[in-house]
C-alpha positions as CSV (number, residue, x, y, z in Angstrom):
1,M,65.1,123.7,99.8
2,A,67.3,122.5,96.9
3,T,71.0,122.9,96.4
4,F,72.1,124.6,93.1
5,A,75.5,124.8,91.5
6,Y,76.0,128.2,89.8
7,V,78.6,129.9,87.6
8,A,78.6,133.7,87.6
9,T,81.0,136.7,87.0
10,D,81.6,139.7,89.2
11,K,82.0,143.3,88.1
12,T,85.7,142.7,87.2
13,G,84.8,139.8,85.0
14,K,86.2,137.2,87.3
15,E,84.4,133.8,87.1
16,I,82.9,132.6,90.4
17,R,81.7,129.0,90.9
18,G,79.8,127.8,93.9
19,N,76.9,125.9,95.5
20,Q,74.0,127.5,97.4
21,E,70.7,126.5,98.7
22,A,67.6,128.2,97.5
23,G,63.8,127.7,97.3
24,S,64.0,127.8,93.5
25,K,66.3,128.4,90.6
26,E,64.7,131.9,90.0
27,A,65.2,132.8,93.7
28,L,68.9,132.0,93.5
29,I,69.4,134.0,90.3
30,K,67.7,137.0,91.9
31,N,69.8,136.6,95.0
32,L,73.0,136.5,93.0
33,R,72.1,139.5,90.9
34,E,71.4,141.5,94.1
35,K,75.0,140.7,95.0
36,G,76.2,142.3,91.8
37,L,76.9,139.0,90.0
38,A,76.1,138.2,86.4
39,V,74.7,134.7,86.3
40,K,75.9,132.5,83.5
41,S,74.3,129.2,84.5
42,V,72.5,127.5,87.4
43,Q,71.9,123.8,87.7
44,E,70.1,121.9,90.4
45,D,72.2,119.5,92.4
46,K,70.7,116.1,92.2
47,P,71.0,114.5,95.7
48,V,72.6,111.2,95.8
49,V,70.7,108.9,98.1
50,K,73.1,106.6,99.8
51,A,72.3,103.5,101.7
52,K,73.5,103.4,105.2
53,A,76.5,101.3,105.6
54,K,76.3,98.2,107.7
55,G,77.6,98.5,111.1
56,R,77.2,102.2,111.3
57,G,76.2,101.8,114.9
58,F,79.9,101.8,115.8
59,R,81.8,104.7,114.1
60,L,85.1,106.2,114.9
61,F,83.9,109.8,115.0
62,G,86.7,112.2,115.1
63,G,89.3,109.6,114.7
64,K,92.7,110.7,113.3
65,V,93.3,110.5,109.6
66,A,96.8,110.6,108.0
67,L,97.9,114.0,106.8
68,K,98.6,112.4,103.4
69,D,95.0,111.3,103.0
70,L,93.7,114.7,104.1
71,S,95.9,116.6,101.7
72,I,94.9,114.4,98.8
73,F,91.2,114.9,99.8
74,C,91.6,118.7,99.8
75,R,93.6,118.8,96.6
76,Q,91.0,116.6,94.7
77,F,88.1,118.6,96.3
78,A,89.6,121.9,95.1
79,T,90.1,120.6,91.6
80,M,86.5,119.3,91.2
81,I,84.9,122.5,92.8
82,N,87.0,124.6,90.3
83,A,85.7,122.4,87.5
84,G,82.1,123.3,88.4
85,V,81.2,119.9,89.9
86,S,78.5,120.2,92.5
87,L,79.3,119.9,96.2
88,V,77.4,116.7,96.9
89,R,78.7,115.1,93.7
90,C,82.3,116.0,94.8
91,L,81.8,114.4,98.2
92,D,80.3,111.3,96.6
93,V,83.3,110.9,94.2
94,L,85.8,111.6,97.1
95,E,84.2,109.0,99.2
96,Q,84.7,106.4,96.5
97,Q,88.3,107.4,95.7
98,S,89.6,107.7,99.3
99,S,91.9,104.9,100.3
100,S,91.3,105.5,104.1
101,P,88.3,103.6,105.5
102,R,88.0,106.1,108.3
103,L,88.0,109.0,106.0
104,K,85.5,107.3,103.7
105,E,83.0,107.1,106.6
106,I,83.6,110.7,107.6
107,I,83.1,112.0,104.0
108,R,79.9,109.9,103.9
109,D,78.6,111.6,107.1
110,I,79.6,115.1,105.8
111,E,77.7,114.4,102.6
112,M,74.6,113.4,104.5
113,E,74.9,116.6,106.6
114,V,75.2,118.7,103.4
115,Q,72.3,117.0,101.8
116,G,70.3,117.8,105.0
117,G,71.0,121.5,104.6
118,A,74.2,122.1,106.6
119,T,77.1,124.1,105.2
120,L,80.3,122.2,104.4
121,S,82.2,124.0,107.2
122,R,79.6,123.1,109.8
123,A,79.6,119.5,108.7
124,M,83.4,119.3,108.9
125,A,83.4,121.0,112.3
126,K,81.6,117.9,113.7
127,F,85.0,116.0,113.3
128,P,87.4,118.3,115.3
129,R,90.1,115.6,115.6
130,V,90.2,115.2,111.8
131,F,89.4,118.8,110.5
132,S,91.2,121.3,112.7
133,N,90.0,124.9,113.4
134,L,92.3,125.9,110.6
135,S,90.6,123.6,108.1
136,T,87.0,124.6,109.1
137,G,88.0,128.3,109.3
138,L,89.4,128.2,105.7
139,V,86.4,126.4,104.3
140,R,84.1,128.9,106.1
141,A,86.0,131.8,104.6
142,G,85.8,130.2,101.1
143,E,82.0,129.6,101.5
144,V,81.4,133.3,102.5
145,G,83.7,134.7,99.7
146,G,82.5,132.3,97.0
147,V,86.1,131.0,96.5
148,L,85.9,127.6,98.1
149,D,88.2,126.1,95.4
150,E,90.9,128.6,96.3
151,T,90.7,128.0,100.0
152,L,90.7,124.2,99.6
153,D,93.7,124.6,97.4
154,R,95.5,126.7,100.0
155,L,94.5,124.2,102.7
156,A,96.0,121.3,100.6
157,G,99.2,123.3,100.1
158,F,99.4,123.9,103.9
159,L,98.9,120.2,104.7
160,E,101.5,119.2,102.2
161,K,104.0,121.6,103.7
162,D,103.2,120.4,107.2
163,M,103.5,116.8,106.1
164,E,106.9,117.5,104.5
165,L,108.2,119.2,107.7
166,R,107.0,116.2,109.9
167,R,108.5,113.8,107.4
168,K,111.9,115.5,107.5
169,V,111.9,115.5,111.3
170,K,111.0,111.8,111.5
171,S,113.5,110.7,108.8
172,S,116.3,112.7,110.6
173,M,115.5,111.0,113.9
174,T,115.2,107.5,112.4
175,Y,118.9,106.6,112.4
176,P,119.7,107.8,116.0
177,V,116.6,106.0,117.3
178,L,117.6,102.7,115.5
179,V,121.1,103.0,116.9
180,M,119.8,103.4,120.4
181,I,117.4,100.4,120.0
182,V,120.3,98.3,118.7
183,A,122.5,99.5,121.6
184,I,119.9,98.7,124.2
185,G,119.3,95.3,122.6
186,I,123.0,94.4,122.5
187,V,123.6,95.5,126.1
188,T,120.6,93.6,127.4
189,F,121.7,90.5,125.5
190,L,125.2,90.7,126.9
191,V,124.1,91.4,130.5
192,T,121.3,88.9,130.7
193,F,122.6,85.9,128.7
194,I,126.4,86.1,128.1
195,L,127.5,87.6,131.5
196,P,125.8,85.0,133.7
197,K,127.5,82.2,131.8
198,F,130.9,83.8,132.4
199,I,130.1,84.4,136.0
200,S,129.2,80.7,136.5
201,L,132.5,79.7,134.8
202,F,134.5,82.0,137.1
203,K,132.8,80.6,140.2
204,E,133.5,77.1,139.1
205,L,137.2,78.0,138.9
206,G,137.0,79.0,142.5
207,M,136.5,82.8,142.3
208,T,134.4,84.3,145.1
209,D,132.3,87.6,145.0
210,D,134.9,89.5,147.0
211,K,137.6,88.7,144.5
212,F,135.7,90.1,141.5
213,P,137.0,93.4,140.2
214,L,134.6,96.4,140.8
215,P,133.4,96.8,137.1
216,T,132.6,93.1,137.0
217,L,130.8,93.2,140.4
218,M,128.7,96.2,139.1
219,L,127.7,94.2,136.0
220,M,126.9,91.1,138.2
221,R,124.5,93.1,140.4
222,T,122.9,94.6,137.3
223,S,122.6,91.2,135.6
224,Q,121.0,89.6,138.7
225,F,118.5,92.5,139.0
226,M,117.5,92.3,135.3
227,T,117.1,88.5,135.3
228,S,115.5,87.9,138.7
229,K,113.6,91.2,139.3
230,W,112.9,92.3,135.7
231,Y,109.2,92.9,136.6
232,I,110.2,95.8,138.9
233,M,112.0,97.5,136.1
234,V,109.1,97.0,133.7
235,G,106.7,98.2,136.3
236,A,108.8,101.3,137.0
237,I,108.9,102.1,133.3
238,V,105.1,101.6,132.8
239,A,104.4,103.7,136.0
240,L,106.7,106.5,134.9
241,T,105.1,106.6,131.4
242,I,101.6,106.7,132.9
243,A,102.7,109.4,135.3
244,M,104.3,111.5,132.6
245,N,101.2,111.2,130.4
246,R,98.9,112.2,133.3
247,I,101.1,115.2,134.1
248,R,101.1,116.3,130.4
249,A,97.3,116.0,130.4
250,T,97.0,118.8,132.9
251,K,97.4,122.4,131.9
252,T,100.2,123.2,134.3
253,G,102.1,120.0,133.4
254,R,101.8,120.7,129.7
255,R,103.2,124.2,130.2
256,Y,106.2,122.8,132.1
257,F,106.8,120.2,129.4
258,D,106.6,123.0,126.7
259,I,109.1,125.1,128.6
260,I,111.5,122.2,128.8
261,K,111.0,121.5,125.1
262,L,112.2,125.1,124.4
263,K,115.1,125.0,126.9
264,L,116.6,121.7,126.0
265,P,120.2,121.9,124.6
266,V,120.3,121.3,120.9
267,F,116.7,120.2,120.6
268,G,115.3,123.3,122.2
269,P,116.2,125.7,119.4
270,L,115.0,123.1,116.9
271,N,111.6,122.9,118.5
272,H,111.4,126.7,118.6
273,K,112.2,126.9,114.9
274,I,109.5,124.3,114.1
275,A,106.9,126.2,116.1
276,I,107.8,129.5,114.4
277,A,107.6,127.9,111.0
278,R,104.2,126.5,111.8
279,F,103.0,129.8,113.2
280,A,104.0,131.7,110.1
281,R,102.7,129.2,107.6
282,T,99.3,128.8,109.3
283,F,98.9,132.6,109.8
284,S,99.8,133.3,106.2
285,T,97.4,130.7,104.9
286,L,94.5,132.0,106.9
287,L,95.1,135.7,106.1
288,S,95.5,135.0,102.3
289,S,92.2,133.1,102.4
290,G,90.3,136.1,103.9
291,V,90.0,135.0,107.5
292,P,89.6,138.0,109.9
293,I,92.9,138.6,111.7
294,L,91.5,138.0,115.3
295,Q,89.9,134.7,114.3
296,A,93.1,133.8,112.4
297,M,95.3,134.4,115.5
298,E,93.0,132.4,117.7
299,T,93.3,129.5,115.2
300,V,97.1,129.9,114.9
301,A,97.5,129.7,118.7
302,G,95.9,126.2,118.6
303,T,98.2,124.9,115.9
304,V,101.7,125.8,117.1
305,D,101.7,122.8,119.6
306,N,103.4,124.8,122.4
307,D,101.4,126.6,125.1
308,I,104.2,129.1,125.8
309,I,104.2,130.4,122.2
310,A,100.4,130.1,122.0
311,D,100.1,132.4,125.0
312,A,102.3,134.9,123.3
313,I,100.0,134.8,120.2
314,L,96.9,135.2,122.3
315,M,98.4,138.1,124.2
316,S,99.1,139.8,120.9
317,R,95.5,139.1,119.8
318,A,94.2,140.8,122.9
319,A,96.5,143.8,122.3
320,I,95.2,144.0,118.7
321,R,91.6,144.2,120.0
322,E,92.8,147.3,122.0
323,G,94.2,148.9,118.9
324,D,97.8,147.8,119.2
325,T,99.9,146.3,116.4
326,I,100.7,142.6,116.0
327,A,104.5,143.0,116.2
328,D,104.9,144.9,119.5
329,P,103.2,142.3,121.8
330,L,105.1,139.5,119.9
331,A,108.4,141.3,120.5
332,A,107.5,141.8,124.2
333,S,106.9,138.1,124.7
334,K,110.6,137.4,123.7
335,M,109.4,134.2,122.1
336,F,109.7,135.5,118.5
337,P,113.1,136.3,117.0
338,P,113.7,140.0,115.9
339,M,113.7,139.0,112.3
340,V,110.2,137.6,112.5
341,V,109.0,140.7,114.4
342,Q,110.6,143.0,111.8
343,M,109.0,141.1,108.9
344,I,105.6,141.3,110.6
345,T,106.1,145.0,111.1
346,I,106.9,145.6,107.5
347,G,104.0,143.4,106.4
348,E,101.6,145.5,108.6
349,E,103.0,148.8,107.2
350,T,102.8,147.7,103.5
351,G,99.5,145.7,103.8
352,Q,101.3,142.5,102.7
353,L,101.3,140.6,106.0
354,D,100.4,137.3,104.4
355,S,103.2,137.5,101.9
356,M,105.8,138.4,104.6
357,L,104.6,135.6,106.8
358,S,105.0,133.2,103.9
359,K,108.6,134.3,103.5
360,V,109.2,133.8,107.2
361,A,107.7,130.3,107.0
362,D,110.0,129.5,104.0
363,F,113.0,130.8,105.8
364,Y,112.4,128.9,109.1
365,E,111.5,125.7,107.2
366,S,114.9,125.9,105.5
367,E,116.5,126.6,108.9
368,V,114.8,123.5,110.3
369,D,116.2,121.5,107.4
370,A,119.7,122.7,108.0
371,A,119.4,122.1,111.8
372,L,118.2,118.6,111.3
373,E,121.0,117.8,108.8
374,S,123.7,119.1,111.2
375,L,122.0,117.4,114.2
376,T,122.0,114.0,112.4
377,S,125.6,114.5,111.3
378,A,126.6,115.2,114.9
379,L,124.6,112.4,116.5
380,E,125.9,109.6,114.3
381,P,129.5,109.6,115.6
382,V,128.4,110.4,119.2
383,L,126.1,107.4,119.2
384,I,128.6,105.1,117.6
385,V,131.2,106.1,120.2
386,F,128.7,105.7,123.0
387,L,127.8,102.2,121.8
388,G,131.5,101.3,121.5
389,V,132.3,102.5,125.1
390,V,129.3,100.6,126.6
391,V,130.1,97.4,124.8
392,G,133.8,97.8,125.5
393,F,133.1,98.3,129.2
394,I,131.1,95.1,129.3
395,V,133.7,93.0,127.4
396,V,136.6,94.3,129.6
397,S,134.5,93.7,132.7
398,M,134.0,90.1,131.7
399,F,137.7,89.5,130.9
400,L,139.1,91.1,134.1
401,P,138.3,88.1,136.3
402,L,139.8,85.8,133.7
403,I,143.0,87.8,133.8
404,A,143.0,87.6,137.6
405,I,142.5,83.8,137.5
406,I,145.3,83.3,135.0
407,G,147.5,85.5,137.3
408,E,146.7,83.3,140.3
409,L,147.4,80.1,138.4
410,S,150.7,81.5,137.1
411,G,151.7,82.6,140.6
412,G,150.7,79.2,142.1
413,G,152.6,77.4,139.4
414,G,155.8,79.5,140.0
């Protein structure tokens, strides 16, 4: 069977472009007319035979690709499909234009799958770590509805919004993290290099361990441990990190971590707002692309990145199957604020659920921006004060023995 690119119009006069496999050009025209479409043009898609790349025996199937590269891929894909470029030709051009080596290989594999007769969504589904359920679900809806360009455009918009949200979170956390790294570096340097030299000087002046002030003695013990038994500390950190990752890999452990993420002071409400914004944005994108509501909710549950909120969404999905509304189970879970529940209720009653969810997403994304800004403003002085207190404690602890020695010398001289 060959692949054909077609341009047709529906009963309302709307132009529809797409790609479809058929035994012949005439068979495709007949099939389109049976669907009530007026065919304007049909062109056979010339397959592009590509040589297999060297070293294809080792491929990073399903490897992660940067959100930026994916959003550019979707945006360019949508533009070319809308311009009437055939599916295989689009993939060929996208492979050449992609700046990501990993994405290049994945596009090449998808192109070969499509040439072999697979649908685009099925070919993308073979790379679940790159193309999420959201991506494949939107593409599948676009293929079924003949609006692949629109769904790809929505997917690109969603990825761009998600990338912007992640960028804001990372940029807001950059300064506090840098301050903490500098603080740890300064303290480590003072305790492991400067303090031992002072201690040696004090002992040469005749000061014994029992004469050292308590703060200095505490720093001495810490310094001795860090310089002579540093491997124990490193081993403990590595063991703790491995243990935490193992616990998070289990379903129960992940649930406990997700509960803690929502209960943490200051950061808990922020994590909650980010999850709600992602829920609303994803749900709105899926519904506006024509994805069935039950399938959309299943996909959304996998994208919120929190098992507690995901369980609430799946419970709502189960209730919908029994004839309930979306809003009531979400309200009963107590994981969704009243404003979100009310907006969803209005959306259900007016038939504009996707529009309402989009407004919820906009609102919570602005809430996240405001929360991040206030959090950064509050953290800056706190971290500076913390660093000053720690360094000050170390400096005072180093000079206390010197004061004691000077006092003894003065007393002896008198």
